[in-house]
Backbone as numpy.savetxt, mean C-alpha at the origin, in Angstrom:
# Nx Ny Nz CAx CAy CAz Cx Cy Cz
21.05 13.61 12.65 20.17 12.12 13.22 20.14 12.70 14.79
19.06 12.88 15.57 18.64 12.85 16.41 19.29 11.80 17.40
19.49 12.29 18.68 20.25 11.24 19.86 19.32 10.25 20.05
19.98 8.98 19.96 19.26 7.43 20.13 18.70 6.92 18.62
18.50 5.82 18.52 18.02 5.09 17.55 16.83 5.39 16.86
16.78 5.14 15.85 15.67 6.30 15.15 14.43 4.75 15.16
12.96 5.49 15.83 12.27 4.36 15.56 11.30 4.78 13.63
11.55 3.30 13.37 10.88 3.63 12.26 10.04 2.23 11.85
8.61 2.39 10.94 7.51 1.83 10.85 7.45 2.05 9.66
7.33 0.51 8.71 7.65 0.44 7.93 5.94 0.54 6.72
5.59 1.23 6.33 4.00 1.18 6.03 3.79 0.98 4.58
4.46 0.28 3.85 4.39 -0.23 2.61 5.05 -1.67 2.51
4.53 -2.43 2.83 5.18 -4.11 2.69 4.70 -5.23 2.03
5.05 -5.56 1.06 4.20 -7.18 0.57 4.46 -8.24 1.27
3.75 -9.11 1.36 4.05 -10.54 1.99 3.18 -12.06 1.10
3.77 -12.78 0.90 3.29 -13.70 0.23 3.24 -15.29 0.52
2.25 -15.88 0.50 1.80 -17.11 1.46 2.73 -18.26 0.36
3.59 -17.78 -0.32 4.09 -18.98 -0.99 5.08 -18.58 -2.36
6.47 -19.66 -2.86 6.30 -19.15 -4.08 5.89 -18.76 -5.37
4.80 -19.43 -5.55 4.20 -19.31 -6.69 3.61 -18.08 -6.58
2.79 -17.71 -5.52 2.19 -15.94 -5.67 3.32 -15.50 -5.61
4.92 -15.16 -4.88 5.64 -14.97 -5.19 6.27 -14.13 -6.26
5.93 -15.04 -6.92 6.21 -15.36 -8.78 5.60 -14.57 -9.81
3.73 -14.74 -9.46 3.34 -13.90 -10.01 3.85 -12.42 -9.86
4.44 -11.88 -8.72 4.49 -10.15 -8.40 5.95 -10.36 -9.18
6.91 -11.06 -8.61 8.25 -10.86 -8.53 9.09 -11.40 -9.73
8.62 -12.12 -10.54 9.24 -12.91 -11.95 10.05 -13.94 -11.34
11.17 -14.25 -12.43 11.87 -15.41 -12.08 13.41 -14.80 -11.38
13.00 -13.66 -11.69 14.60 -13.05 -11.79 14.78 -12.48 -10.06
13.62 -12.69 -9.35 13.99 -11.52 -8.15 14.71 -11.65 -7.33
15.62 -10.45 -6.46 16.36 -10.72 -5.57 16.08 -11.03 -3.96
14.77 -11.00 -3.92 13.94 -11.13 -2.65 13.04 -12.35 -2.67
12.43 -13.10 -1.77 11.38 -13.75 -1.80 9.72 -13.15 -1.62
9.92 -12.30 -0.51 8.31 -11.54 -0.15 7.97 -12.10 0.74
8.36 -13.58 0.91 8.15 -14.98 2.18 8.42 -14.16 3.62
7.27 -14.96 4.49 7.41 -14.29 5.85 8.56 -14.72 7.02
9.45 -15.73 6.23 10.93 -15.96 7.51 11.60 -14.94 6.84
11.59 -14.36 5.52 12.59 -13.33 4.77 12.12 -11.92 5.46
10.90 -11.90 5.78 10.55 -10.27 6.02 10.78 -10.32 7.81
10.79 -11.34 7.96 10.90 -11.04 9.92 11.87 -10.96 9.87
13.31 -11.83 9.13 14.73 -11.68 9.01 15.00 -10.27 9.47
14.71 -9.86 7.96 15.13 -8.07 8.14 14.69 -7.21 8.55
13.09 -7.50 9.30 13.25 -6.51 10.52 13.65 -6.22 11.37
14.30 -7.77 12.18 15.40 -8.07 12.57 16.70 -7.20 12.49
16.89 -7.27 11.38 18.25 -6.85 11.09 17.69 -5.18 10.84
17.28 -4.35 10.56 16.98 -3.08 9.99 16.81 -2.89 11.56
16.11 -2.82 12.31 15.59 -2.77 13.96 13.73 -1.81 13.94
13.29 -2.40 12.34 12.01 -1.66 11.79 10.97 -2.23 13.07
10.33 -1.03 14.05 9.24 -1.89 15.05 8.01 -2.35 14.32
7.54 -1.83 13.66 6.50 -2.34 12.90 6.29 -2.29 10.72
5.74 -3.00 10.93 5.63 -2.97 9.05 4.01 -3.43 8.96
3.66 -2.74 7.81 2.54 -3.13 7.14 2.14 -4.30 6.22
1.70 -5.02 6.20 1.96 -5.84 5.24 0.54 -6.19 4.33
0.25 -6.01 3.12 -0.42 -5.43 2.12 -0.73 -6.82 1.81
-2.29 -7.23 1.40 -2.37 -8.40 1.24 -3.56 -8.44 -0.38
-2.81 -8.33 -1.47 -4.21 -7.62 -2.08 -3.56 -8.62 -3.37
-4.40 -9.57 -3.68 -4.65 -10.82 -4.21 -4.70 -10.41 -5.99
-3.65 -11.11 -6.60 -3.96 -11.24 -8.41 -5.45 -12.10 -8.58
-6.53 -11.43 -8.29 -7.76 -11.83 -8.59 -8.04 -12.67 -10.27
-7.68 -11.02 -10.91 -8.18 -11.38 -12.08 -7.09 -12.71 -12.97
-6.08 -12.72 -12.69 -5.13 -13.99 -13.13 -5.90 -15.38 -13.09
-6.52 -15.41 -11.25 -6.71 -16.31 -11.39 -8.44 -16.75 -11.52
-9.30 -16.20 -12.02 -10.61 -15.92 -12.52 -10.24 -16.54 -13.72
-9.00 -15.68 -14.54 -9.14 -16.23 -16.20 -8.49 -17.72 -16.25
-7.99 -17.88 -15.30 -7.45 -19.12 -15.09 -8.41 -20.34 -15.17
-9.39 -20.40 -14.31 -10.75 -20.96 -13.54 -11.17 -20.86 -15.37
-11.64 -19.68 -15.36 -12.68 -19.88 -16.88 -11.96 -20.76 -18.07
-10.61 -20.63 -18.03 -10.04 -21.33 -19.18 -9.79 -22.32 -19.00
-10.20 -22.70 -17.66 -10.14 -24.88 -17.28 -11.30 -25.09 -17.63
-12.58 -24.18 -17.49 -13.58 -25.05 -17.58 -14.84 -24.55 -16.89
-14.57 -23.21 -15.85 -15.15 -23.21 -14.82 -16.00 -22.11 -15.38
-17.39 -22.21 -14.77 -18.51 -21.50 -15.39 -18.23 -19.72 -14.26
-18.35 -18.65 -14.84 -17.99 -17.46 -14.44 -18.58 -17.31 -12.96
-19.62 -17.86 -12.60 -20.06 -17.68 -11.16 -18.97 -18.40 -10.14
-18.84 -20.04 -11.23 -18.01 -20.38 -9.63 -16.42 -20.31 -10.21
-15.98 -19.35 -11.10 -15.03 -18.89 -10.86 -14.67 -17.47 -9.87
-16.01 -16.87 -10.09 -15.78 -15.66 -8.75 -16.33 -16.56 -7.32
-16.62 -17.22 -7.30 -16.35 -18.00 -5.79 -15.15 -18.00 -5.70
-14.66 -18.58 -6.54 -13.35 -19.86 -6.22 -12.11 -18.32 -6.08
-12.54 -17.05 -6.65 -11.64 -15.83 -6.25 -11.72 -15.29 -5.32
-13.47 -15.19 -4.76 -13.65 -14.60 -3.40 -13.21 -15.01 -2.50
-13.18 -17.09 -2.67 -12.41 -17.94 -1.26 -10.70 -17.67 -1.12
-10.53 -17.11 -2.30 -8.87 -17.07 -2.24 -8.08 -15.55 -1.87
-9.26 -14.70 -2.42 -9.40 -13.02 -1.53 -8.88 -13.85 0.04
-10.18 -14.15 0.26 -10.56 -14.43 2.18 -9.47 -15.34 2.69
-8.77 -16.24 1.65 -8.00 -17.04 2.55 -6.69 -16.23 2.63
-6.30 -15.73 1.46 -5.32 -14.40 1.74 -4.98 -13.68 2.83
-6.65 -13.26 3.03 -6.51 -12.01 4.39 -6.30 -12.76 5.63
-6.58 -14.38 5.79 -6.41 -14.90 7.12 -5.76 -15.13 7.19
-4.46 -15.69 6.08 -3.08 -16.25 6.11 -2.65 -14.50 6.60
-2.72 -13.65 6.17 -1.78 -12.63 6.88 -2.09 -11.88 8.51
-3.11 -12.32 8.27 -3.61 -11.90 10.14 -3.26 -12.72 10.95
-3.18 -14.04 10.41 -2.27 -15.54 11.41 -1.16 -15.14 11.95
-0.17 -14.72 10.15 1.36 -14.28 10.44 0.97 -13.35 11.50
0.21 -12.24 11.73 0.66 -11.19 12.25 -0.34 -11.22 13.61
-0.73 -12.55 13.93 -0.97 -13.12 15.68 0.60 -13.86 16.19
0.92 -14.08 15.03 2.32 -14.91 15.72 3.80 -13.71 16.04
3.58 -12.54 14.87 4.60 -11.62 14.64 3.83 -10.50 15.29
3.66 -9.37 16.07 2.84 -8.58 16.34 3.47 -7.02 16.09
5.03 -7.61 15.65 5.08 -6.35 14.19 4.33 -6.21 13.59
3.93 -7.07 12.83 3.31 -6.91 11.26 1.70 -6.87 11.65
1.18 -5.49 10.54 0.44 -4.80 10.67 -0.94 -5.34 9.41
-1.22 -6.37 9.25 -2.30 -6.19 8.62 -3.43 -5.29 7.14
-2.96 -4.94 6.18 -4.01 -4.10 5.60 -4.40 -5.41 4.30
-5.83 -6.02 4.61 -6.07 -6.28 3.65 -6.86 -6.42 2.22
-6.85 -7.52 1.18 -7.77 -7.09 0.01 -9.43 -7.21 -0.16
-9.31 -6.48 -1.07 -10.66 -6.66 -1.45 -11.21 -6.12 -3.22
-11.80 -6.98 -4.00 -11.97 -6.68 -5.67 -13.27 -6.11 -5.42
-13.43 -5.35 -5.91 -14.87 -4.89 -6.29 -15.53 -5.47 -7.99
-14.74 -5.89 -8.39 -14.54 -6.46 -9.58 -15.43 -8.19 -9.21
-15.50 -8.48 -8.59 -15.60 -10.16 -8.35 -16.51 -10.16 -6.76
-16.76 -8.71 -6.09 -17.15 -8.99 -4.75 -18.26 -7.91 -5.02
-19.89 -8.21 -3.77 -20.88 -7.41 -4.27 -20.41 -6.48 -2.92
-21.12 -5.48 -2.95 -20.86 -4.66 -1.65 -20.77 -5.05 -0.42
-22.26 -5.59 -0.22 -21.87 -6.81 0.98 -21.12 -7.51 1.26
-20.13 -8.41 0.62 -19.34 -9.57 0.62 -17.85 -8.38 0.87
-17.85 -7.26 0.51 -16.67 -6.63 0.76 -16.47 -5.96 2.22
-17.83 -5.57 2.75 -18.32 -5.52 4.16 -18.10 -6.43 4.79
-18.10 -7.69 4.52 -18.04 -8.82 5.08 -16.76 -9.28 5.50
-15.75 -9.31 4.46 -14.78 -9.71 4.84 -13.76 -8.56 5.27
-14.30 -7.21 4.99 -13.48 -6.02 6.42 -13.89 -6.48 7.18
-14.81 -6.54 7.43 -15.27 -6.97 9.28 -14.84 -7.84 9.71
-14.90 -9.00 8.94 -14.19 -10.37 9.44 -12.84 -10.22 9.69
-11.93 -9.40 8.85 -10.84 -9.29 9.23 -10.03 -8.62 9.78
-10.86 -7.40 10.32 -10.49 -6.58 11.45 -11.10 -7.23 13.05
-11.69 -8.52 12.75 -12.61 -8.92 13.76 -10.76 -9.86 14.22
-10.24 -10.47 13.47 -8.99 -11.24 13.49 -7.70 -10.35 13.29
-7.86 -9.01 13.11 -6.86 -7.58 13.72 -6.14 -7.30 12.71
-6.72 -7.33 11.38 -6.26 -6.15 10.34 -6.38 -4.91 10.58
-6.10 -3.97 10.66 -6.30 -2.96 10.73 -6.24 -1.81 9.53
-6.22 -2.51 8.61 -6.36 -1.51 7.34 -6.44 -2.20 6.01
-6.86 -1.69 4.97 -7.09 -1.80 3.57 -6.82 -1.39 2.30
-6.22 -2.20 1.39 -5.36 -2.26 0.46 -6.53 -2.17 -1.25
-5.77 -1.21 -1.73 -6.32 -1.67 -2.86 -5.18 -1.07 -4.40
-5.22 -1.68 -5.62 -4.56 -1.57 -6.44 -5.82 -0.81 -8.16
-6.22 0.23 -7.83 -6.67 0.81 -8.93 -6.72 0.32 -10.30
-4.80 0.02 -10.72 -4.99 -0.12 -12.07 -5.58 -1.63 -12.45
-5.20 -2.59 -11.25 -5.66 -4.04 -10.94 -7.42 -4.07 -11.33
-7.58 -3.08 -10.80 -9.39 -2.97 -11.40 -9.95 -2.30 -12.41
-8.53 -2.00 -13.12 -9.23 -1.24 -14.54 -9.94 0.11 -14.09
-10.00 0.65 -13.08 -11.05 1.79 -12.46 -10.32 2.84 -12.22
-10.71 4.24 -11.99 -9.87 5.54 -11.83 -10.64 5.24 -10.29
-10.16 5.74 -9.27 -10.24 6.31 -8.47 -12.01 6.33 -7.89
-12.61 7.11 -8.51 -13.77 8.04 -8.60 -15.13 6.98 -9.31
-14.20 5.97 -9.99 -15.50 4.95 -10.60 -16.11 4.38 -9.21
-17.66 4.81 -9.72 -18.39 4.09 -8.52 -18.37 2.50 -7.68
-17.64 1.84 -8.78 -17.35 0.60 -8.58 -16.74 0.26 -7.14
-15.72 1.60 -7.15 -15.29 1.85 -5.34 -15.68 1.82 -4.42
-16.92 2.50 -4.55 -17.87 2.97 -3.98 -18.05 2.21 -2.51
-18.11 0.95 -2.43 -18.55 -0.26 -1.54 -17.09 -0.11 -0.80
-16.26 0.06 -1.47 -14.88 -0.29 -0.15 -14.39 1.08 0.72
-14.70 2.08 0.33 -14.76 3.54 0.90 -15.67 3.52 1.67
-17.03 3.19 1.74 -18.20 3.08 2.21 -17.62 2.27 3.57
-17.04 0.94 3.47 -16.57 0.80 4.48 -15.34 0.45 5.31
-14.99 1.44 4.72 -13.57 1.57 5.66 -13.98 2.66 6.98
-15.12 3.44 5.93 -15.49 4.52 6.83 -16.07 3.97 7.98
-17.20 3.25 7.30 -18.01 2.06 8.69 -16.97 1.61 9.58
-16.04 0.73 9.25 -15.14 0.24 10.08 -14.31 1.29 10.87
-14.14 2.10 10.01 -12.94 3.31 11.06 -11.35 2.88 10.38
-11.16 1.82 9.40 -9.85 1.79 8.93 -9.34 2.32 7.98
-8.00 2.69 7.67 -7.56 3.77 6.55 -7.53 2.37 5.22
-7.63 3.64 3.98 -7.23 3.07 3.18 -5.86 3.04 2.28
-5.27 1.90 1.77 -3.79 2.34 1.61 -4.45 1.83 -0.22
-3.62 2.84 -1.11 -3.99 2.52 -2.79 -2.63 3.10 -2.76
-2.70 2.72 -3.98 -1.68 2.13 -5.06 -1.84 3.62 -6.17
-1.12 4.71 -5.80 -0.95 5.39 -6.61 -0.19 6.03 -7.68
-0.40 6.54 -9.06 0.27 7.05 -9.23 1.15 6.81 -10.90
2.24 6.98 -11.81 2.22 6.37 -13.03 2.16 4.84 -13.30
2.43 3.56 -11.82 2.77 2.88 -11.99 1.75 1.91 -12.90
2.34 1.04 -13.77 1.15 -0.03 -14.12 0.51 0.84 -14.61
-0.78 -0.11 -15.33 -1.71 0.30 -16.07 -2.47 1.08 -16.82
-2.20 1.61 -18.33 -3.12 2.81 -18.75 -4.01 2.31 -19.10
-4.95 3.14 -19.44 -6.62 2.57 -20.48 -6.20 3.09 -21.74
-4.95 3.83 -21.82 -4.83 4.26 -23.30 -3.90 5.29 -23.49
-2.73 5.41 -24.87 -2.05 6.29 -24.91 -1.97 7.89 -24.45
-2.84 8.22 -24.23 -3.37 9.80 -24.36 -4.12 9.57 -22.99
-4.39 8.93 -22.32 -5.24 8.62 -21.09 -4.45 8.79 -19.81
-4.87 9.17 -18.29 -4.46 9.28 -17.47 -3.93 7.66 -16.75
-3.33 7.40 -16.28 -2.87 5.80 -15.65 -4.00 6.22 -14.57
-4.69 4.60 -14.53 -5.47 4.47 -13.36 -5.48 4.85 -12.36
-3.71 4.63 -11.71 -3.66 5.67 -10.24 -3.41 6.95 -9.93
-3.95 7.62 -11.14 -3.53 9.61 -10.96 -4.04 9.48 -9.79
-3.40 10.19 -8.72 -4.28 10.48 -7.64 -5.14 11.80 -7.68
-5.58 12.48 -8.93 -6.31 13.60 -8.96 -8.11 12.76 -8.68
-8.31 11.63 -9.10 -9.54 11.42 -9.25 -10.10 10.77 -8.18
-9.23 11.13 -6.59 -9.52 10.67 -5.30 -10.22 12.15 -4.81
-10.12 13.15 -5.46 -10.59 14.35 -4.93 -12.15 14.16 -4.81
-13.11 13.87 -5.90 -14.60 13.66 -5.68 -14.73 12.74 -4.34
-13.71 11.45 -4.63 -14.04 10.44 -3.25 -13.52 10.75 -2.07
-12.98 11.80 -1.74 -12.94 12.45 -0.38 -13.77 13.74 0.03
-14.25 14.37 -0.98 -15.02 15.32 -0.75 -16.52 14.66 -0.56
-16.76 13.24 -1.05 -17.49 11.97 -0.80 -17.85 11.74 0.99
-16.48 11.09 0.87 -16.07 10.14 2.27 -15.29 11.35 3.18
-15.90 12.16 3.80 -14.96 12.50 4.53 -14.41 12.34 5.79
-14.71 10.94 6.37 -13.99 10.23 7.35 -12.78 9.43 6.57
-12.81 9.14 5.16 -11.42 7.99 4.86 -10.75 8.69 4.92
-9.19 7.82 5.78 -8.26 8.27 5.91 -7.62 7.22 5.16
-6.55 8.06 3.91 -6.38 7.93 2.79 -4.62 7.68 2.51
-4.23 6.57 2.57 -2.43 6.54 1.88 -2.39 6.25 0.66
-1.77 7.59 -0.49 -1.52 7.13 -1.35 -0.01 7.54 -1.90
0.19 5.79 -2.37 1.70 5.08 -2.47 2.52 5.72 -2.95
3.47 5.75 -2.96 4.58 5.86 -3.68 4.68 7.46 -4.16
4.15 8.46 -3.13 4.28 10.07 -3.16 3.63 10.31 -4.17
2.74 9.20 -4.79 2.25 9.34 -6.40 2.66 9.82 -7.48
4.10 8.71 -7.56 4.74 8.56 -8.80 4.16 8.86 -10.05
5.19 10.75 -10.27 5.03 11.27 -10.98 3.80 12.24 -11.28
3.00 12.24 -9.82 2.37 12.88 -9.92 1.93 13.64 -8.77
3.16 14.12 -7.97 3.70 14.66 -6.83 2.69 16.03 -7.15
2.29 16.63 -8.04 1.11 17.74 -7.35 0.12 17.12 -7.13
-0.81 16.37 -7.39 -1.99 16.08 -7.36 -1.89 15.75 -6.06
-0.81 15.16 -5.14 -0.58 14.57 -4.16 -0.77 15.51 -3.17
0.34 16.74 -3.04 0.11 18.46 -2.44 -1.48 18.85 -2.22
-1.74 18.57 -3.86 -2.74 19.05 -3.66 -3.92 18.56 -2.56
-4.44 17.57 -2.75 -5.12 16.46 -1.91 -5.11 16.60 -0.13
-3.26 16.84 -0.08 -3.16 16.96 1.29 -3.41 18.19 2.00
-3.21 19.14 0.80 -3.47 20.67 1.34 -4.83 21.20 1.27
-5.76 20.24 1.15 -7.36 20.30 1.54 -7.87 19.48 1.60
-7.19 18.60 2.16 -7.90 16.94 3.07 -7.11 16.59 4.26
-7.82 16.90 5.39 -6.57 16.18 6.62 -6.58 14.99 6.60
-7.31 14.04 6.35 -6.66 12.73 6.55 -6.13 12.02 5.22
-5.53 13.07 4.24 -4.90 12.45 3.44 -3.22 12.23 3.54
-2.79 11.12 3.18 -1.20 10.57 3.65 -0.36 10.00 2.41
0.91 10.15 2.68 1.85 9.42 0.90 2.30 8.79 1.67
3.25 7.89 1.18 4.61 7.51 1.52 5.53 7.66 0.45
6.78 6.85 1.08 8.11 7.26 -0.08 8.38 5.69 -0.35
7.37 4.91 -0.86 7.88 3.26 -0.77 8.48 4.05 -2.44
9.21 3.07 -2.62 9.85 3.17 -4.16 10.56 4.48 -4.54
10.62 5.14 -3.55 11.18 6.56 -4.17 12.46 6.95 -3.49
12.86 6.15 -2.73 13.93 6.39 -2.75 15.64 5.46 -3.32
14.57 4.38 -3.52 15.69 3.26 -5.19 16.50 3.84 -6.22
17.15 4.00 -6.50 17.84 4.86 -7.34 18.37 6.13 -6.99
18.10 6.68 -5.74 18.39 7.95 -5.89 19.64 8.12 -5.77
20.50 9.70 -6.51 21.43 9.67 -6.31 22.35 8.95 -7.08
21.56 8.33 -8.12 22.27 7.37 -9.24 22.05 7.70 -11.12
23.05 7.77 -11.79 22.49 8.37 -13.09 21.05 7.93 -13.61
20.41 9.46 -13.94 18.82 8.86 -14.40 17.69 8.95 -13.06
18.53 9.17 -11.99 17.55 9.13 -10.89 17.80 10.77 -9.74
16.76 11.05 -9.40 17.20 12.09 -8.51 17.85 12.11 -7.42
17.96 13.57 -7.38 19.35 13.44 -6.17 18.76 13.00 -5.08
19.42 13.17 -4.13 18.66 13.27 -2.19 18.45 14.83 -2.42
18.44 15.85 -2.54 18.12 17.19 -2.45 16.70 16.96 -3.12
16.49 17.10 -4.48 15.60 17.05 -5.07 14.39 16.10 -4.65
14.78 14.65 -3.71 14.10 14.36 -3.21 13.14 14.93 -2.09
13.93 14.89 -0.91 13.25 16.09 0.34 12.67 17.61 -0.01
12.93 17.43 -1.05 12.54 19.10 -1.67 11.12 18.71 -2.27
10.93 17.06 -2.78 9.30 17.01 -3.18 8.71 16.27 -2.35
9.58 15.91 -0.99 8.92 15.33 0.33 8.06 16.48 0.78
9.10 17.46 0.84 8.84 18.89 1.79 7.57 19.54 0.68
7.46 19.81 -0.35 6.41 20.17 -1.26 4.96 19.60 -0.82
5.02 18.29 -0.57 3.90 17.74 -0.12 3.46 18.11 1.48
4.06 18.00 2.35 4.23 18.14 4.14 4.44 16.54 4.58
5.72 17.33 5.27 6.36 16.32 6.10 5.94 15.37 7.09
4.86 16.72 7.75 3.84 15.88 7.96 2.89 15.13 8.48
2.51 14.69 6.27 1.76 13.46 5.88 2.38 13.01 4.99
3.72 12.51 5.25 4.82 11.56 4.83 5.25 10.31 5.15
4.96 8.86 5.03 5.24 8.24 5.92 6.21 6.94 5.42
7.23 6.41 5.93 8.31 5.84 5.96 7.63 4.11 5.44
8.33 4.08 3.90 7.47 2.42 3.43 8.58 2.56 2.62
8.77 1.06 2.51 9.84 0.69 1.36 9.40 -0.10 -0.14
8.43 -0.91 0.12 7.47 -1.54 -0.81 8.27 -2.71 -0.89
9.17 -3.45 -0.26 9.33 -4.96 0.11 8.80 -5.61 -0.49
8.85 -6.97 -1.05 10.38 -7.35 -1.46 10.65 -6.21 -2.60
10.09 -5.66 -3.29 10.56 -4.83 -4.43 12.03 -3.68 -4.13
12.01 -3.77 -3.16 13.43 -2.55 -2.58 13.68 -3.34 -1.37
14.85 -3.59 -1.48 15.70 -3.54 -0.36 15.73 -3.08 0.79
14.91 -3.20 2.17 14.90 -2.82 3.26 16.18 -2.34 3.97
16.97 -2.79 4.02 18.44 -2.46 4.93 19.45 -1.75 3.83
18.88 -1.18 2.65 19.25 -0.37 2.13 18.68 0.96 2.19
17.59 0.80 2.15 16.56 1.57 2.11 16.29 2.73 3.21
16.10 1.80 4.38 16.55 2.27 5.65 18.05 3.49 5.63
19.02 2.70 5.42 20.20 3.46 5.55 20.00 5.13 4.90
19.69 4.91 3.19 19.06 5.86 2.65 18.41 6.84 3.35
17.46 6.54 4.00 16.63 7.45 4.46 17.30 7.85 5.63
18.25 7.19 6.51 18.43 7.87 7.99 19.61 8.85 7.50
20.11 8.69 5.80 21.28 9.47 5.25 20.60 11.04 4.86
19.35 10.82 4.25 18.39 12.04 3.59 18.71 13.49 4.32
18.98 14.53 3.98 18.90 15.67 3.89 17.60 16.48 5.02
17.54 15.61 5.82 15.95 16.17 6.64 16.28 16.58 7.86
15.31 17.42 8.66 15.71 17.87 10.21 15.23 16.95 10.90
16.14 16.50 11.67 15.98 15.48 12.97 13.71 15.50 13.17
13.69 16.62 13.54 12.18 16.52 13.64 11.61 15.71 12.23
11.96 16.26 10.91 11.17 15.72 9.62 11.17 13.89 9.61
12.30 13.61 10.09 13.11 12.39 9.66 11.94 11.95 10.79
11.69 12.01 12.04 11.20 10.94 13.14 9.74 11.35 12.81
9.20 12.30 12.64 8.18 12.57 12.09 7.37 11.25 10.34
8.75 11.25 9.59 7.92 11.01 8.46 8.61 9.00 8.91
9.44 8.57 9.97 9.83 7.48 10.51 9.05 6.52 11.20
8.23 7.31 11.82 6.96 6.54 12.17 5.84 7.57 13.04
5.86 8.77 13.60 4.99 9.44 14.07 3.93 9.89 13.54
4.01 9.96 11.78 3.31 10.66 10.97 2.07 9.36 11.10
2.77 7.68 10.75 1.51 6.60 10.96 0.98 6.60 12.02
1.66 6.55 13.22 0.86 6.39 14.65 0.14 7.65 14.74
-0.19 8.57 14.13 -1.19 9.80 14.45 -2.25 9.64 13.69
-1.65 8.82 12.20 -2.75 8.83 11.49 -3.30 7.31 11.73
-3.48 6.49 12.93 -3.98 5.04 12.87 -4.48 5.28 14.30
-4.45 6.27 14.89 -4.98 6.71 16.25 -5.58 7.94 15.68
-6.53 7.87 15.15 -7.97 9.05 14.38 -9.11 7.62 14.16
């Protein structure tokens, strides 16, 4: 380890407005709450200097509930759009109170027009948002689906990065088909939207080679280690040496530290990261420097 404390930026956390929202994501047996006071306490404990908070709303569930309760499709869509906006505003206001928090706001092209997406991103940036978050498997769409083009266009127009779920986590359209989050489907997107700064989460879980190929060909592509350090050096999990080899295969100058709190324990995660067999230069790059460089472009 380098002399002095390691500066760490957590580029991947989730924050929920209340227990009901947390329950949708975490289930009844969650070990952590995903609430603001818990996250800020953990930042204090770990010494993490900044944390990206990802504000992606479970819109499909809300839409289905509204329709089941008798709302028209148009009214249900309006309710969903209002809920997305309210969640983004809530996250931006939380970041106003604690400057360690960096909001990446959510949008959903299944329920929002191109104009509404751009307006939502623009208004959120005016409130302090610094990025956008999407989850392709929640849209039931691959990254190169034209449905998502308005998101990419708006991110480029406003000059903010996009963080996308990536890899084998989540839903698949069929037993033999790729998962919606497979990173390779971003290639035509990156060819078209040359200015798009893209963070592919989880090192492309199960598709690290896809991420390495995109990183090698597109200078604005990054990834993060969220969820990838949990279970390391345990039965059935990768070894720390294997994890470091995977990181280096992508490029230590393009990998960001991220935990995926509250799905992972940040205290344990930081300790695990600090013990990885990386060089001092590699560790400091991943810990904060790569993220800072990404955000300065």
